[in-house]
N, CA, C and O atoms as a GROMACS GRO file, in nm:
protein
  520
    1MET      N    1   1.405   2.344   0.583
    1MET     CA    2   1.276   2.286   0.615
    1MET      C    3   1.234   2.193   0.502
    1MET      O    4   1.246   2.229   0.385
    2THR      N    5   1.185   2.075   0.535
    2THR     CA    6   1.146   1.979   0.432
    2THR      C    7   1.008   2.013   0.377
    2THR      O    8   0.924   2.072   0.444
    3GLN      N    9   0.989   1.974   0.253
    3GLN     CA   10   0.860   1.992   0.187
    3GLN      C   11   0.770   1.873   0.217
    3GLN      O   12   0.813   1.758   0.214
    4ARG      N   13   0.646   1.904   0.247
    4ARG     CA   14   0.545   1.800   0.270
    4ARG      C   15   0.442   1.809   0.158
    4ARG      O   16   0.392   1.918   0.128
    5ARG      N   17   0.412   1.694   0.097
    5ARG     CA   18   0.318   1.693  -0.015
    5ARG      C   19   0.227   1.572  -0.004
    5ARG      O   20   0.273   1.460   0.019
    6ALA      N   21   0.097   1.594  -0.021
    6ALA     CA   22   0.000   1.485  -0.018
    6ALA      C   23  -0.020   1.431  -0.159
    6ALA      O   24  -0.023   1.507  -0.257
    7ILE      N   25  -0.035   1.300  -0.168
    7ILE     CA   26  -0.065   1.232  -0.295
    7ILE      C   27  -0.203   1.171  -0.279
    7ILE      O   28  -0.228   1.093  -0.187
    8LEU      N   29  -0.293   1.205  -0.370
    8LEU     CA   30  -0.430   1.153  -0.367
    8LEU      C   31  -0.451   1.057  -0.483
    8LEU      O   32  -0.401   1.080  -0.593
    9SER      N   33  -0.526   0.950  -0.457
    9SER     CA   34  -0.550   0.849  -0.562
    9SER      C   35  -0.684   0.868  -0.631
    9SER      O   36  -0.708   0.810  -0.737
   10GLY      N   37  -0.771   0.948  -0.572
   10GLY     CA   38  -0.906   0.962  -0.625
   10GLY      C   39  -1.005   0.870  -0.556
   10GLY      O   40  -1.124   0.869  -0.590
   11SER      N   41  -0.959   0.792  -0.458
   11SER     CA   42  -1.047   0.705  -0.382
   11SER      C   43  -1.150   0.790  -0.308
   11SER      O   44  -1.116   0.894  -0.250
   12THR      N   45  -1.275   0.747  -0.310
   12THR     CA   46  -1.378   0.820  -0.235
   12THR      C   47  -1.350   0.815  -0.085
   12THR      O   48  -1.394   0.903  -0.010
   13PHE      N   49  -1.278   0.712  -0.040
   13PHE     CA   50  -1.245   0.701   0.102
   13PHE      C   51  -1.161   0.820   0.149
   13PHE      O   52  -1.180   0.870   0.259
   14GLU      N   53  -1.067   0.864   0.065
   14GLU     CA   54  -0.980   0.976   0.103
   14GLU      C   55  -1.062   1.100   0.134
   14GLU      O   56  -1.036   1.170   0.232
   15GLU      N   57  -1.161   1.127   0.051
   15GLU     CA   58  -1.247   1.244   0.071
   15GLU      C   59  -1.339   1.224   0.192
   15GLU      O   60  -1.354   1.314   0.274
   16GLN      N   61  -1.400   1.107   0.202
   16GLN     CA   62  -1.497   1.081   0.308
   16GLN      C   63  -1.433   1.078   0.446
   16GLN      O   64  -1.491   1.126   0.544
   17ILE      N   65  -1.312   1.024   0.454
   17ILE     CA   66  -1.246   1.007   0.584
   17ILE      C   67  -1.150   1.122   0.614
   17ILE      O   68  -1.132   1.159   0.730
   18GLY      N   69  -1.088   1.178   0.510
   18GLY     CA   70  -0.998   1.291   0.528
   18GLY      C   71  -0.852   1.250   0.544
   18GLY      O   72  -0.788   1.284   0.643
   19TYR      N   73  -0.800   1.176   0.447
   19TYR     CA   74  -0.659   1.138   0.449
   19TYR      C   75  -0.606   1.136   0.308
   19TYR      O   76  -0.682   1.151   0.212
   20ALA      N   77  -0.476   1.117   0.294
   20ALA     CA   78  -0.411   1.108   0.163
   20ALA      C   79  -0.362   0.966   0.141
   20ALA      O   80  -0.329   0.896   0.237
   21ARG      N   81  -0.358   0.922   0.016
   21ARG     CA   82  -0.304   0.790  -0.016
   21ARG      C   83  -0.160   0.781   0.032
   21ARG      O   84  -0.116   0.678   0.084
   22ALA      N   85  -0.086   0.890   0.014
   22ALA     CA   86   0.054   0.893   0.058
   22ALA      C   87   0.090   1.036   0.095
   22ALA      O   88   0.028   1.133   0.050
   23VAL      N   89   0.193   1.046   0.177
   23VAL     CA   90   0.250   1.176   0.212
   23VAL      C   91   0.400   1.168   0.188
   23VAL      O   92   0.468   1.079   0.238
   24VAL      N   93   0.449   1.264   0.110
   24VAL     CA   94   0.592   1.278   0.088
   24VAL      C   95   0.640   1.384   0.186
   24VAL      O   96   0.589   1.496   0.187
   25ASP      N   97   0.737   1.348   0.267
   25ASP     CA   98   0.794   1.440   0.366
   25ASP      C   99   0.945   1.436   0.351
   25ASP      O  100   1.012   1.352   0.410
   26GLY      N  101   0.998   1.528   0.270
   26GLY     CA  102   1.141   1.525   0.239
   26GLY      C  103   1.173   1.401   0.159
   26GLY      O  104   1.116   1.379   0.053
   27ASP      N  105   1.266   1.316   0.210
   27ASP     CA  106   1.302   1.194   0.138
   27ASP      C  107   1.219   1.074   0.181
   27ASP      O  108   1.241   0.963   0.134
   28ARG      N  109   1.125   1.095   0.270
   28ARG     CA  110   1.041   0.986   0.320
   28ARG      C  111   0.904   0.988   0.254
   28ARG      O  112   0.846   1.093   0.229
   29VAL      N  113   0.854   0.867   0.226
   29VAL     CA  114   0.722   0.850   0.168
   29VAL      C  115   0.645   0.753   0.256
   29VAL      O  116   0.688   0.641   0.282
   30HIS      N  117   0.530   0.798   0.302
   30HIS     CA  118   0.443   0.717   0.388
   30HIS      C  119   0.316   0.688   0.310
   30HIS      O  120   0.236   0.779   0.284
   31VAL      N  121   0.296   0.562   0.273
   31VAL     CA  122   0.177   0.523   0.198
   31VAL      C  123   0.076   0.466   0.297
   31VAL      O  124   0.106   0.372   0.370
   32SER      N  125  -0.042   0.524   0.297
   32SER     CA  126  -0.150   0.480   0.386
   32SER      C  127  -0.185   0.334   0.361
   32SER      O  128  -0.155   0.278   0.255
   33GLY      N  129  -0.250   0.274   0.459
   33GLY     CA  130  -0.303   0.141   0.439
   33GLY      C  131  -0.386   0.139   0.312
   33GLY      O  132  -0.479   0.218   0.297
   34THR      N  133  -0.353   0.049   0.223
   34THR     CA  134  -0.412   0.046   0.089
   34THR      C  135  -0.478  -0.090   0.068
   34THR      O  136  -0.416  -0.194   0.089
   35THR      N  137  -0.603  -0.087   0.027
   35THR     CA  138  -0.678  -0.211   0.009
   35THR      C  139  -0.687  -0.247  -0.139
   35THR      O  140  -0.630  -0.179  -0.224
   36GLY      N  141  -0.759  -0.354  -0.166
   36GLY     CA  142  -0.770  -0.406  -0.302
   36GLY      C  143  -0.876  -0.342  -0.388
   36GLY      O  144  -0.914  -0.398  -0.491
   37PHE      N  145  -0.926  -0.225  -0.349
   37PHE     CA  146  -1.023  -0.156  -0.433
   37PHE      C  147  -0.954  -0.101  -0.558
   37PHE      O  148  -0.844  -0.047  -0.550
   38ASP      N  149  -1.019  -0.115  -0.671
   38ASP     CA  150  -0.979  -0.044  -0.792
   38ASP      C  151  -1.042   0.093  -0.778
   38ASP      O  152  -1.165   0.106  -0.787
   39TYR      N  153  -0.962   0.195  -0.756
   39TYR     CA  154  -1.015   0.327  -0.722
   39TYR      C  155  -1.084   0.395  -0.839
   39TYR      O  156  -1.162   0.488  -0.818
   40THR      N  157  -1.059   0.351  -0.961
   40THR     CA  158  -1.128   0.413  -1.074
   40THR      C  159  -1.273   0.369  -1.082
   40THR      O  160  -1.360   0.445  -1.125
   41THR      N  161  -1.300   0.245  -1.038
   41THR     CA  162  -1.437   0.192  -1.043
   41THR      C  163  -1.496   0.171  -0.904
   41THR      O  164  -1.616   0.144  -0.891
   42MET      N  165  -1.413   0.184  -0.801
   42MET     CA  166  -1.452   0.156  -0.662
   42MET      C  167  -1.514   0.017  -0.649
   42MET      O  168  -1.615  -0.002  -0.581
   43THR      N  169  -1.450  -0.080  -0.717
   43THR     CA  170  -1.490  -0.220  -0.706
   43THR      C  171  -1.376  -0.298  -0.642
   43THR      O  172  -1.262  -0.254  -0.641
   44ILE      N  173  -1.411  -0.415  -0.587
   44ILE     CA  174  -1.311  -0.499  -0.521
   44ILE      C  175  -1.342  -0.646  -0.550
   44ILE      O  176  -1.458  -0.687  -0.546
   45SER      N  177  -1.239  -0.723  -0.577
   45SER     CA  178  -1.254  -0.866  -0.602
   45SER      C  179  -1.285  -0.939  -0.472
   45SER      O  180  -1.256  -0.890  -0.363
   46ASP      N  181  -1.346  -1.057  -0.485
   46ASP     CA  182  -1.369  -1.143  -0.369
   46ASP      C  183  -1.246  -1.225  -0.333
   46ASP      O  184  -1.239  -1.284  -0.225
   47ASP      N  185  -1.148  -1.231  -0.424
   47ASP     CA  186  -1.030  -1.316  -0.409
   47ASP      C  187  -0.916  -1.240  -0.340
   47ASP      O  188  -0.878  -1.132  -0.385
   48VAL      N  189  -0.862  -1.295  -0.233
   48VAL     CA  190  -0.757  -1.226  -0.156
   48VAL      C  191  -0.631  -1.204  -0.239
   48VAL      O  192  -0.566  -1.100  -0.224
   49VAL      N  193  -0.594  -1.297  -0.325
   49VAL     CA  194  -0.474  -1.280  -0.407
   49VAL      C  195  -0.494  -1.166  -0.508
   49VAL      O  196  -0.404  -1.085  -0.528
   50GLU      N  197  -0.611  -1.161  -0.569
   50GLU     CA  198  -0.641  -1.050  -0.660
   50GLU      C  199  -0.643  -0.917  -0.584
   50GLU      O  200  -0.599  -0.815  -0.636
   51GLN      N  201  -0.694  -0.919  -0.462
   51GLN     CA  202  -0.692  -0.797  -0.380
   51GLN      C  203  -0.548  -0.754  -0.351
   51GLN      O  204  -0.517  -0.636  -0.358
   52ALA      N  205  -0.462  -0.850  -0.320
   52ALA     CA  206  -0.321  -0.817  -0.293
   52ALA      C  207  -0.256  -0.756  -0.418
   52ALA      O  208  -0.182  -0.658  -0.408
   53GLU      N  209  -0.285  -0.813  -0.535
   53GLU     CA  210  -0.232  -0.757  -0.660
   53GLU      C  211  -0.278  -0.613  -0.679
   53GLU      O  212  -0.199  -0.526  -0.715
   54GLN      N  213  -0.408  -0.586  -0.653
   54GLN     CA  214  -0.461  -0.452  -0.669
   54GLN      C  215  -0.402  -0.357  -0.564
   54GLN      O  216  -0.373  -0.242  -0.594
   55CYS      N  217  -0.385  -0.405  -0.441
   55CYS     CA  218  -0.320  -0.323  -0.338
   55CYS      C  219  -0.185  -0.275  -0.390
   55CYS      O  220  -0.152  -0.156  -0.378
   56LEU      N  221  -0.108  -0.366  -0.446
   56LEU     CA  222   0.026  -0.333  -0.491
   56LEU      C  223   0.025  -0.243  -0.614
   56LEU      O  224   0.114  -0.160  -0.631
   57ARG      N  225  -0.075  -0.258  -0.701
   57ARG     CA  226  -0.089  -0.163  -0.813
   57ARG      C  227  -0.117  -0.023  -0.759
   57ARG      O  228  -0.059   0.075  -0.806
   58ASN      N  229  -0.206  -0.015  -0.660
   58ASN     CA  230  -0.240   0.114  -0.600
   58ASN      C  231  -0.118   0.176  -0.531
   58ASN      O  232  -0.092   0.295  -0.545
   59ILE      N  233  -0.045   0.094  -0.457
   59ILE     CA  234   0.076   0.141  -0.388
   59ILE      C  235   0.181   0.182  -0.490
   59ILE      O  236   0.246   0.286  -0.474
   60GLY      N  237   0.200   0.102  -0.594
   60GLY     CA  238   0.297   0.135  -0.698
   60GLY      C  239   0.268   0.269  -0.763
   60GLY      O  240   0.360   0.346  -0.792
   61ALA      N  241   0.141   0.299  -0.786
   61ALA     CA  242   0.103   0.428  -0.845
   61ALA      C  243   0.138   0.543  -0.751
   61ALA      O  244   0.187   0.647  -0.795
   62ALA      N  245   0.113   0.525  -0.621
   62ALA     CA  246   0.146   0.629  -0.524
   62ALA      C  247   0.297   0.649  -0.515
   62ALA      O  248   0.345   0.762  -0.511
   63LEU      N  249   0.372   0.539  -0.513
   63LEU     CA  250   0.518   0.549  -0.507
   63LEU      C  251   0.572   0.619  -0.632
   63LEU      O  252   0.662   0.702  -0.622
   64ALA      N  253   0.519   0.585  -0.748
   64ALA     CA  254   0.564   0.649  -0.872
   64ALA      C  255   0.538   0.799  -0.867
   64ALA      O  256   0.623   0.878  -0.909
   65GLU      N  257   0.422   0.838  -0.817
   65GLU     CA  258   0.392   0.981  -0.807
   65GLU      C  259   0.486   1.050  -0.709
   65GLU      O  260   0.513   1.169  -0.721
   66ALA      N  261   0.536   0.974  -0.612
   66ALA     CA  262   0.632   1.027  -0.515
   66ALA      C  263   0.776   1.018  -0.566
   66ALA      O  264   0.870   1.052  -0.494
   67GLU      N  265   0.792   0.974  -0.690
   67GLU     CA  266   0.922   0.962  -0.755
   67GLU      C  267   1.012   0.857  -0.689
   67GLU      O  268   1.132   0.879  -0.668
   68CYS      N  269   0.951   0.742  -0.659
   68CYS     CA  270   1.028   0.627  -0.611
   68CYS      C  271   0.952   0.501  -0.650
   68CYS      O  272   0.856   0.508  -0.726
   69GLY      N  273   0.995   0.387  -0.599
   69GLY     CA  274   0.930   0.262  -0.636
   69GLY      C  275   0.945   0.158  -0.528
   69GLY      O  276   0.990   0.187  -0.417
   70PHE      N  277   0.908   0.035  -0.560
   70PHE     CA  278   0.915  -0.073  -0.462
   70PHE      C  279   1.056  -0.096  -0.412
   70PHE      O  280   1.074  -0.139  -0.298
   71ALA      N  281   1.156  -0.070  -0.493
   71ALA     CA  282   1.296  -0.088  -0.451
   71ALA      C  283   1.333   0.007  -0.338
   71ALA      O  284   1.434  -0.014  -0.270
   72ASP      N  285   1.254   0.111  -0.317
   72ASP     CA  286   1.282   0.210  -0.213
   72ASP      C  287   1.205   0.186  -0.083
   72ASP      O  288   1.220   0.261   0.013
   73VAL      N  289   1.123   0.081  -0.080
   73VAL     CA  290   1.042   0.051   0.038
   73VAL      C  291   1.132  -0.003   0.149
   73VAL      O  292   1.212  -0.094   0.127
   74VAL      N  293   1.118   0.054   0.269
   74VAL     CA  294   1.197   0.011   0.384
   74VAL      C  295   1.112  -0.060   0.490
   74VAL      O  296   1.166  -0.130   0.576
   75ARG      N  297   0.979  -0.041   0.484
   75ARG     CA  298   0.891  -0.101   0.584
   75ARG      C  299   0.759  -0.134   0.518
   75ARG      O  300   0.705  -0.054   0.441
   76VAL      N  301   0.705  -0.253   0.547
   76VAL     CA  302   0.574  -0.293   0.495
   76VAL      C  303   0.495  -0.357   0.609
   76VAL      O  304   0.548  -0.432   0.690
   77ARG      N  305   0.366  -0.326   0.612
   77ARG     CA  306   0.275  -0.385   0.710
   77ARG      C  307   0.160  -0.448   0.634
   77ARG      O  308   0.098  -0.386   0.548
   78TYR      N  309   0.131  -0.573   0.669
   78TYR     CA  310   0.020  -0.647   0.609
   78TYR      C  311  -0.088  -0.663   0.715
   78TYR      O  312  -0.060  -0.710   0.825
   79LEU      N  313  -0.208  -0.624   0.682
   79LEU     CA  314  -0.321  -0.634   0.775
   79LEU      C  315  -0.426  -0.723   0.711
   79LEU      O  316  -0.473  -0.696   0.600
   80LEU      N  317  -0.465  -0.829   0.780
   80LEU     CA  318  -0.563  -0.923   0.726
   80LEU      C  319  -0.661  -0.965   0.835
   80LEU      O  320  -0.620  -0.991   0.948
   81PRO      N  321  -0.789  -0.973   0.803
   81PRO     CA  322  -0.886  -1.022   0.900
   81PRO      C  323  -0.870  -1.172   0.929
   81PRO      O  324  -0.904  -1.218   1.038
   82ASP      N  325  -0.817  -1.247   0.831
   82ASP     CA  326  -0.800  -1.392   0.847
   82ASP      C  327  -0.656  -1.428   0.811
   82ASP      O  328  -0.617  -1.421   0.695
   83ARG      N  329  -0.579  -1.467   0.911
   83ARG     CA  330  -0.437  -1.496   0.887
   83ARG      C  331  -0.417  -1.610   0.788
   83ARG      O  332  -0.310  -1.620   0.727
   84ALA      N  333  -0.517  -1.696   0.770
   84ALA     CA  334  -0.506  -1.805   0.672
   84ALA      C  335  -0.498  -1.751   0.529
   84ALA      O  336  -0.453  -1.821   0.439
   85ASP      N  337  -0.542  -1.628   0.507
   85ASP     CA  338  -0.535  -1.567   0.375
   85ASP      C  339  -0.396  -1.512   0.342
   85ASP      O  340  -0.371  -1.476   0.227
   86PHE      N  341  -0.307  -1.506   0.440
   86PHE     CA  342  -0.176  -1.446   0.417
   86PHE      C  343  -0.088  -1.531   0.325
   86PHE      O  344  -0.032  -1.480   0.228
   87GLU      N  345  -0.076  -1.659   0.355
   87GLU     CA  346   0.015  -1.745   0.278
   87GLU      C  347  -0.018  -1.750   0.129
   87GLU      O  348   0.075  -1.749   0.048
   88PRO      N  349  -0.145  -1.756   0.088
   88PRO     CA  350  -0.173  -1.754  -0.056
   88PRO      C  351  -0.121  -1.627  -0.126
   88PRO      O  352  -0.100  -1.628  -0.248
   89CYS      N  353  -0.101  -1.520  -0.052
   89CYS     CA  354  -0.052  -1.393  -0.109
   89CYS      C  355   0.100  -1.388  -0.121
   89CYS      O  356   0.153  -1.300  -0.189
   90TRP      N  357   0.170  -1.480  -0.058
   90TRP     CA  358   0.317  -1.474  -0.054
   90TRP      C  359   0.381  -1.462  -0.192
   90TRP      O  360   0.472  -1.380  -0.208
   91PRO      N  361   0.339  -1.539  -0.294
   91PRO     CA  362   0.405  -1.524  -0.424
   91PRO      C  363   0.392  -1.382  -0.481
   91PRO      O  364   0.487  -1.330  -0.540
   92VAL      N  365   0.277  -1.320  -0.464
   92VAL     CA  366   0.255  -1.183  -0.511
   92VAL      C  367   0.347  -1.087  -0.434
   92VAL      O  368   0.411  -1.000  -0.494
   93LEU      N  369   0.352  -1.103  -0.305
   93LEU     CA  370   0.434  -1.015  -0.221
   93LEU      C  371   0.582  -1.034  -0.252
   93LEU      O  372   0.657  -0.937  -0.257
   94ARG      N  373   0.623  -1.158  -0.272
   94ARG     CA  374   0.763  -1.188  -0.303
   94ARG      C  375   0.806  -1.124  -0.435
   94ARG      O  376   0.919  -1.078  -0.448
   95ARG      N  377   0.715  -1.122  -0.534
   95ARG     CA  378   0.747  -1.058  -0.663
   95ARG      C  379   0.783  -0.910  -0.645
   95ARG      O  380   0.868  -0.858  -0.717
   96HIS      N  381   0.718  -0.844  -0.552
   96HIS     CA  382   0.741  -0.700  -0.532
   96HIS      C  383   0.850  -0.670  -0.430
   96HIS      O  384   0.920  -0.570  -0.442
   97PHE      N  385   0.864  -0.757  -0.329
   97PHE     CA  386   0.954  -0.726  -0.218
   97PHE      C  387   1.067  -0.826  -0.198
   97PHE      O  388   1.153  -0.804  -0.112
   98GLY      N  389   1.070  -0.935  -0.274
   98GLY     CA  390   1.168  -1.041  -0.254
   98GLY      C  391   1.312  -0.995  -0.264
   98GLY      O  392   1.398  -1.041  -0.188
   99ASP      N  393   1.340  -0.906  -0.358
   99ASP     CA  394   1.477  -0.855  -0.372
   99ASP      C  395   1.504  -0.736  -0.281
   99ASP      O  396   1.619  -0.703  -0.253
  100VAL      N  397   1.398  -0.672  -0.235
  100VAL     CA  398   1.410  -0.549  -0.154
  100VAL      C  399   1.431  -0.583  -0.007
  100VAL      O  400   1.512  -0.521   0.062
  101ARG      N  401   1.358  -0.682   0.041
  101ARG     CA  402   1.364  -0.728   0.179
  101ARG      C  403   1.340  -0.617   0.282
  101ARG      O  404   1.424  -0.594   0.369
  102PRO      N  405   1.224  -0.547   0.272
  102PRO     CA  406   1.196  -0.445   0.373
  102PRO      C  407   1.162  -0.511   0.507
  102PRO      O  408   1.128  -0.629   0.512
  103ALA      N  409   1.171  -0.434   0.614
  103ALA     CA  410   1.121  -0.481   0.743
  103ALA      C  411   0.971  -0.503   0.725
  103ALA      O  412   0.905  -0.425   0.655
  104ALA      N  413   0.915  -0.608   0.786
  104ALA     CA  414   0.775  -0.640   0.760
  104ALA      C  415   0.705  -0.690   0.886
  104ALA      O  416   0.766  -0.750   0.974
  105THR      N  417   0.575  -0.664   0.890
  105THR     CA  418   0.489  -0.712   0.997
  105THR      C  419   0.358  -0.755   0.936
  105THR      O  420   0.307  -0.690   0.845
  106MET      N  421   0.302  -0.865   0.987
  106MET     CA  422   0.168  -0.909   0.948
  106MET      C  423   0.083  -0.907   1.074
  106MET      O  424   0.122  -0.964   1.177
  107LEU      N  425  -0.033  -0.842   1.066
  107LEU     CA  426  -0.126  -0.837   1.178
  107LEU      C  427  -0.261  -0.893   1.136
  107LEU      O  428  -0.309  -0.864   1.027
  108GLU      N  429  -0.322  -0.971   1.223
  108GLU     CA  430  -0.458  -1.018   1.201
  108GLU      C  431  -0.549  -0.920   1.274
  108GLU      O  432  -0.539  -0.903   1.396
  109CYS      N  433  -0.638  -0.855   1.199
  109CYS     CA  434  -0.726  -0.754   1.258
  109CYS      C  435  -0.846  -0.730   1.168
  109CYS      O  436  -0.846  -0.769   1.051
  110GLY      N  437  -0.946  -0.667   1.223
  110GLY     CA  438  -1.062  -0.630   1.142
  110GLY      C  439  -1.026  -0.514   1.051
  110GLY      O  440  -0.944  -0.430   1.086
  111LEU      N  441  -1.089  -0.509   0.934
  111LEU     CA  442  -1.070  -0.397   0.841
  111LEU      C  443  -1.202  -0.321   0.831
  111LEU      O  444  -1.305  -0.368   0.878
  112ALA      N  445  -1.198  -0.203   0.769
  112ALA     CA  446  -1.311  -0.111   0.769
  112ALA      C  447  -1.434  -0.163   0.694
  112ALA      O  448  -1.546  -0.121   0.724
  113ASP      N  449  -1.415  -0.252   0.598
  113ASP     CA  450  -1.524  -0.300   0.514
  113ASP      C  451  -1.511  -0.452   0.508
  113ASP      O  452  -1.402  -0.502   0.483
  114PRO      N  453  -1.618  -0.526   0.530
  114PRO     CA  454  -1.607  -0.673   0.531
  114PRO      C  455  -1.563  -0.734   0.398
  114PRO      O  456  -1.522  -0.850   0.395
  115ARG      N  457  -1.570  -0.659   0.288
  115ARG     CA  458  -1.522  -0.709   0.159
  115ARG      C  459  -1.370  -0.708   0.151
  115ARG      O  460  -1.312  -0.779   0.069
  116MET      N  461  -1.306  -0.630   0.235
  116MET     CA  462  -1.160  -0.617   0.234
  116MET      C  463  -1.097  -0.739   0.301
  116MET      O  464  -1.132  -0.774   0.414
  117LYS      N  465  -1.004  -0.804   0.229
  117LYS     CA  466  -0.936  -0.922   0.283
  117LYS      C  467  -0.790  -0.897   0.314
  117LYS      O  468  -0.726  -0.978   0.381
  118ILE      N  469  -0.736  -0.786   0.264
  118ILE     CA  470  -0.597  -0.750   0.292
  118ILE      C  471  -0.582  -0.600   0.277
  118ILE      O  472  -0.645  -0.537   0.192
  119GLU      N  473  -0.497  -0.544   0.360
  119GLU     CA  474  -0.459  -0.402   0.351
  119GLU      C  475  -0.308  -0.398   0.367
  119GLU      O  476  -0.252  -0.467   0.452
  120ILE      N  477  -0.243  -0.317   0.286
  120ILE     CA  478  -0.097  -0.309   0.289
  120ILE      C  479  -0.056  -0.163   0.305
  120ILE      O  480  -0.110  -0.075   0.238
  121GLU      N  481   0.037  -0.140   0.393
  121GLU     CA  482   0.091  -0.006   0.420
  121GLU      C  483   0.242  -0.011   0.403
  121GLU      O  484   0.306  -0.106   0.450
  122VAL      N  485   0.301   0.089   0.338
  122VAL     CA  486   0.446   0.090   0.321
  122VAL      C  487   0.505   0.226   0.353
  122VAL      O  488   0.438   0.329   0.344
  123ASP      N  489   0.631   0.223   0.391
  123ASP     CA  490   0.713   0.343   0.406
  123ASP      C  491   0.834   0.325   0.315
  123ASP      O  492   0.891   0.216   0.306
  124ALA      N  493   0.872   0.433   0.248
  124ALA     CA  494   0.985   0.427   0.156
  124ALA      C  495   1.072   0.551   0.175
  124ALA      O  496   1.031   0.651   0.233
  125ARG      N  497   1.195   0.540   0.125
  125ARG     CA  498   1.287   0.655   0.120
  125ARG      C  499   1.316   0.684  -0.026
  125ARG      O  500   1.360   0.597  -0.101
  126ARG      N  501   1.291   0.808  -0.063
  126ARG     CA  502   1.316   0.847  -0.202
  126ARG      C  503   1.466   0.854  -0.228
  126ARG      O  504   1.542   0.894  -0.141
  127PRO      N  505   1.506   0.814  -0.348
  127PRO     CA  506   1.649   0.821  -0.381
  127PRO      C  507   1.697   0.966  -0.377
  127PRO      O  508   1.624   1.059  -0.411
  128VAL      N  509   1.821   0.983  -0.337
  128VAL     CA  510   1.881   1.115  -0.335
  128VAL      C  511   1.918   1.154  -0.478
  128VAL      O  512   1.989   1.080  -0.546
  129VAL      N  513   1.870   1.268  -0.521
  129VAL     CA  514   1.900   1.316  -0.656
  129VAL      C  515   2.019   1.411  -0.647
  129VAL      O  516   2.017   1.508  -0.571
  130ARG      N  517   2.122   1.382  -0.724
  130ARG     CA  518   2.242   1.466  -0.720
  130ARG      C  519   2.271   1.523  -0.854
  130ARG      O  520   2.368   1.597  -0.871
   0.00000   0.00000   0.00000
């Protein structure tokens, strides 16, 4: 039977809504949709590129706690209220995923808070330890 473990970031959203930043289920890691909030201060930039950078810092912290990293990401989903904001984020996204080349989807949709300009969700496979 595989072990299931929740990873919490300290975001007030996790407590208020009732979810985990990530769930480790055996060798799989599912990182929840992650926005550009700095969870230590619960602040968010107005700039979509800065939000994308913060999303990836938040995701990187969750992956590290799950004992993996961006190189282990197999699927990424980008959610943006305005698709015109996606292209300015490409250099940031390429820095993290350009060599990894995970399967990817971009969706234009509303997000939970009007300050949010991008949300990123990833799935990863933890390396096999032998």
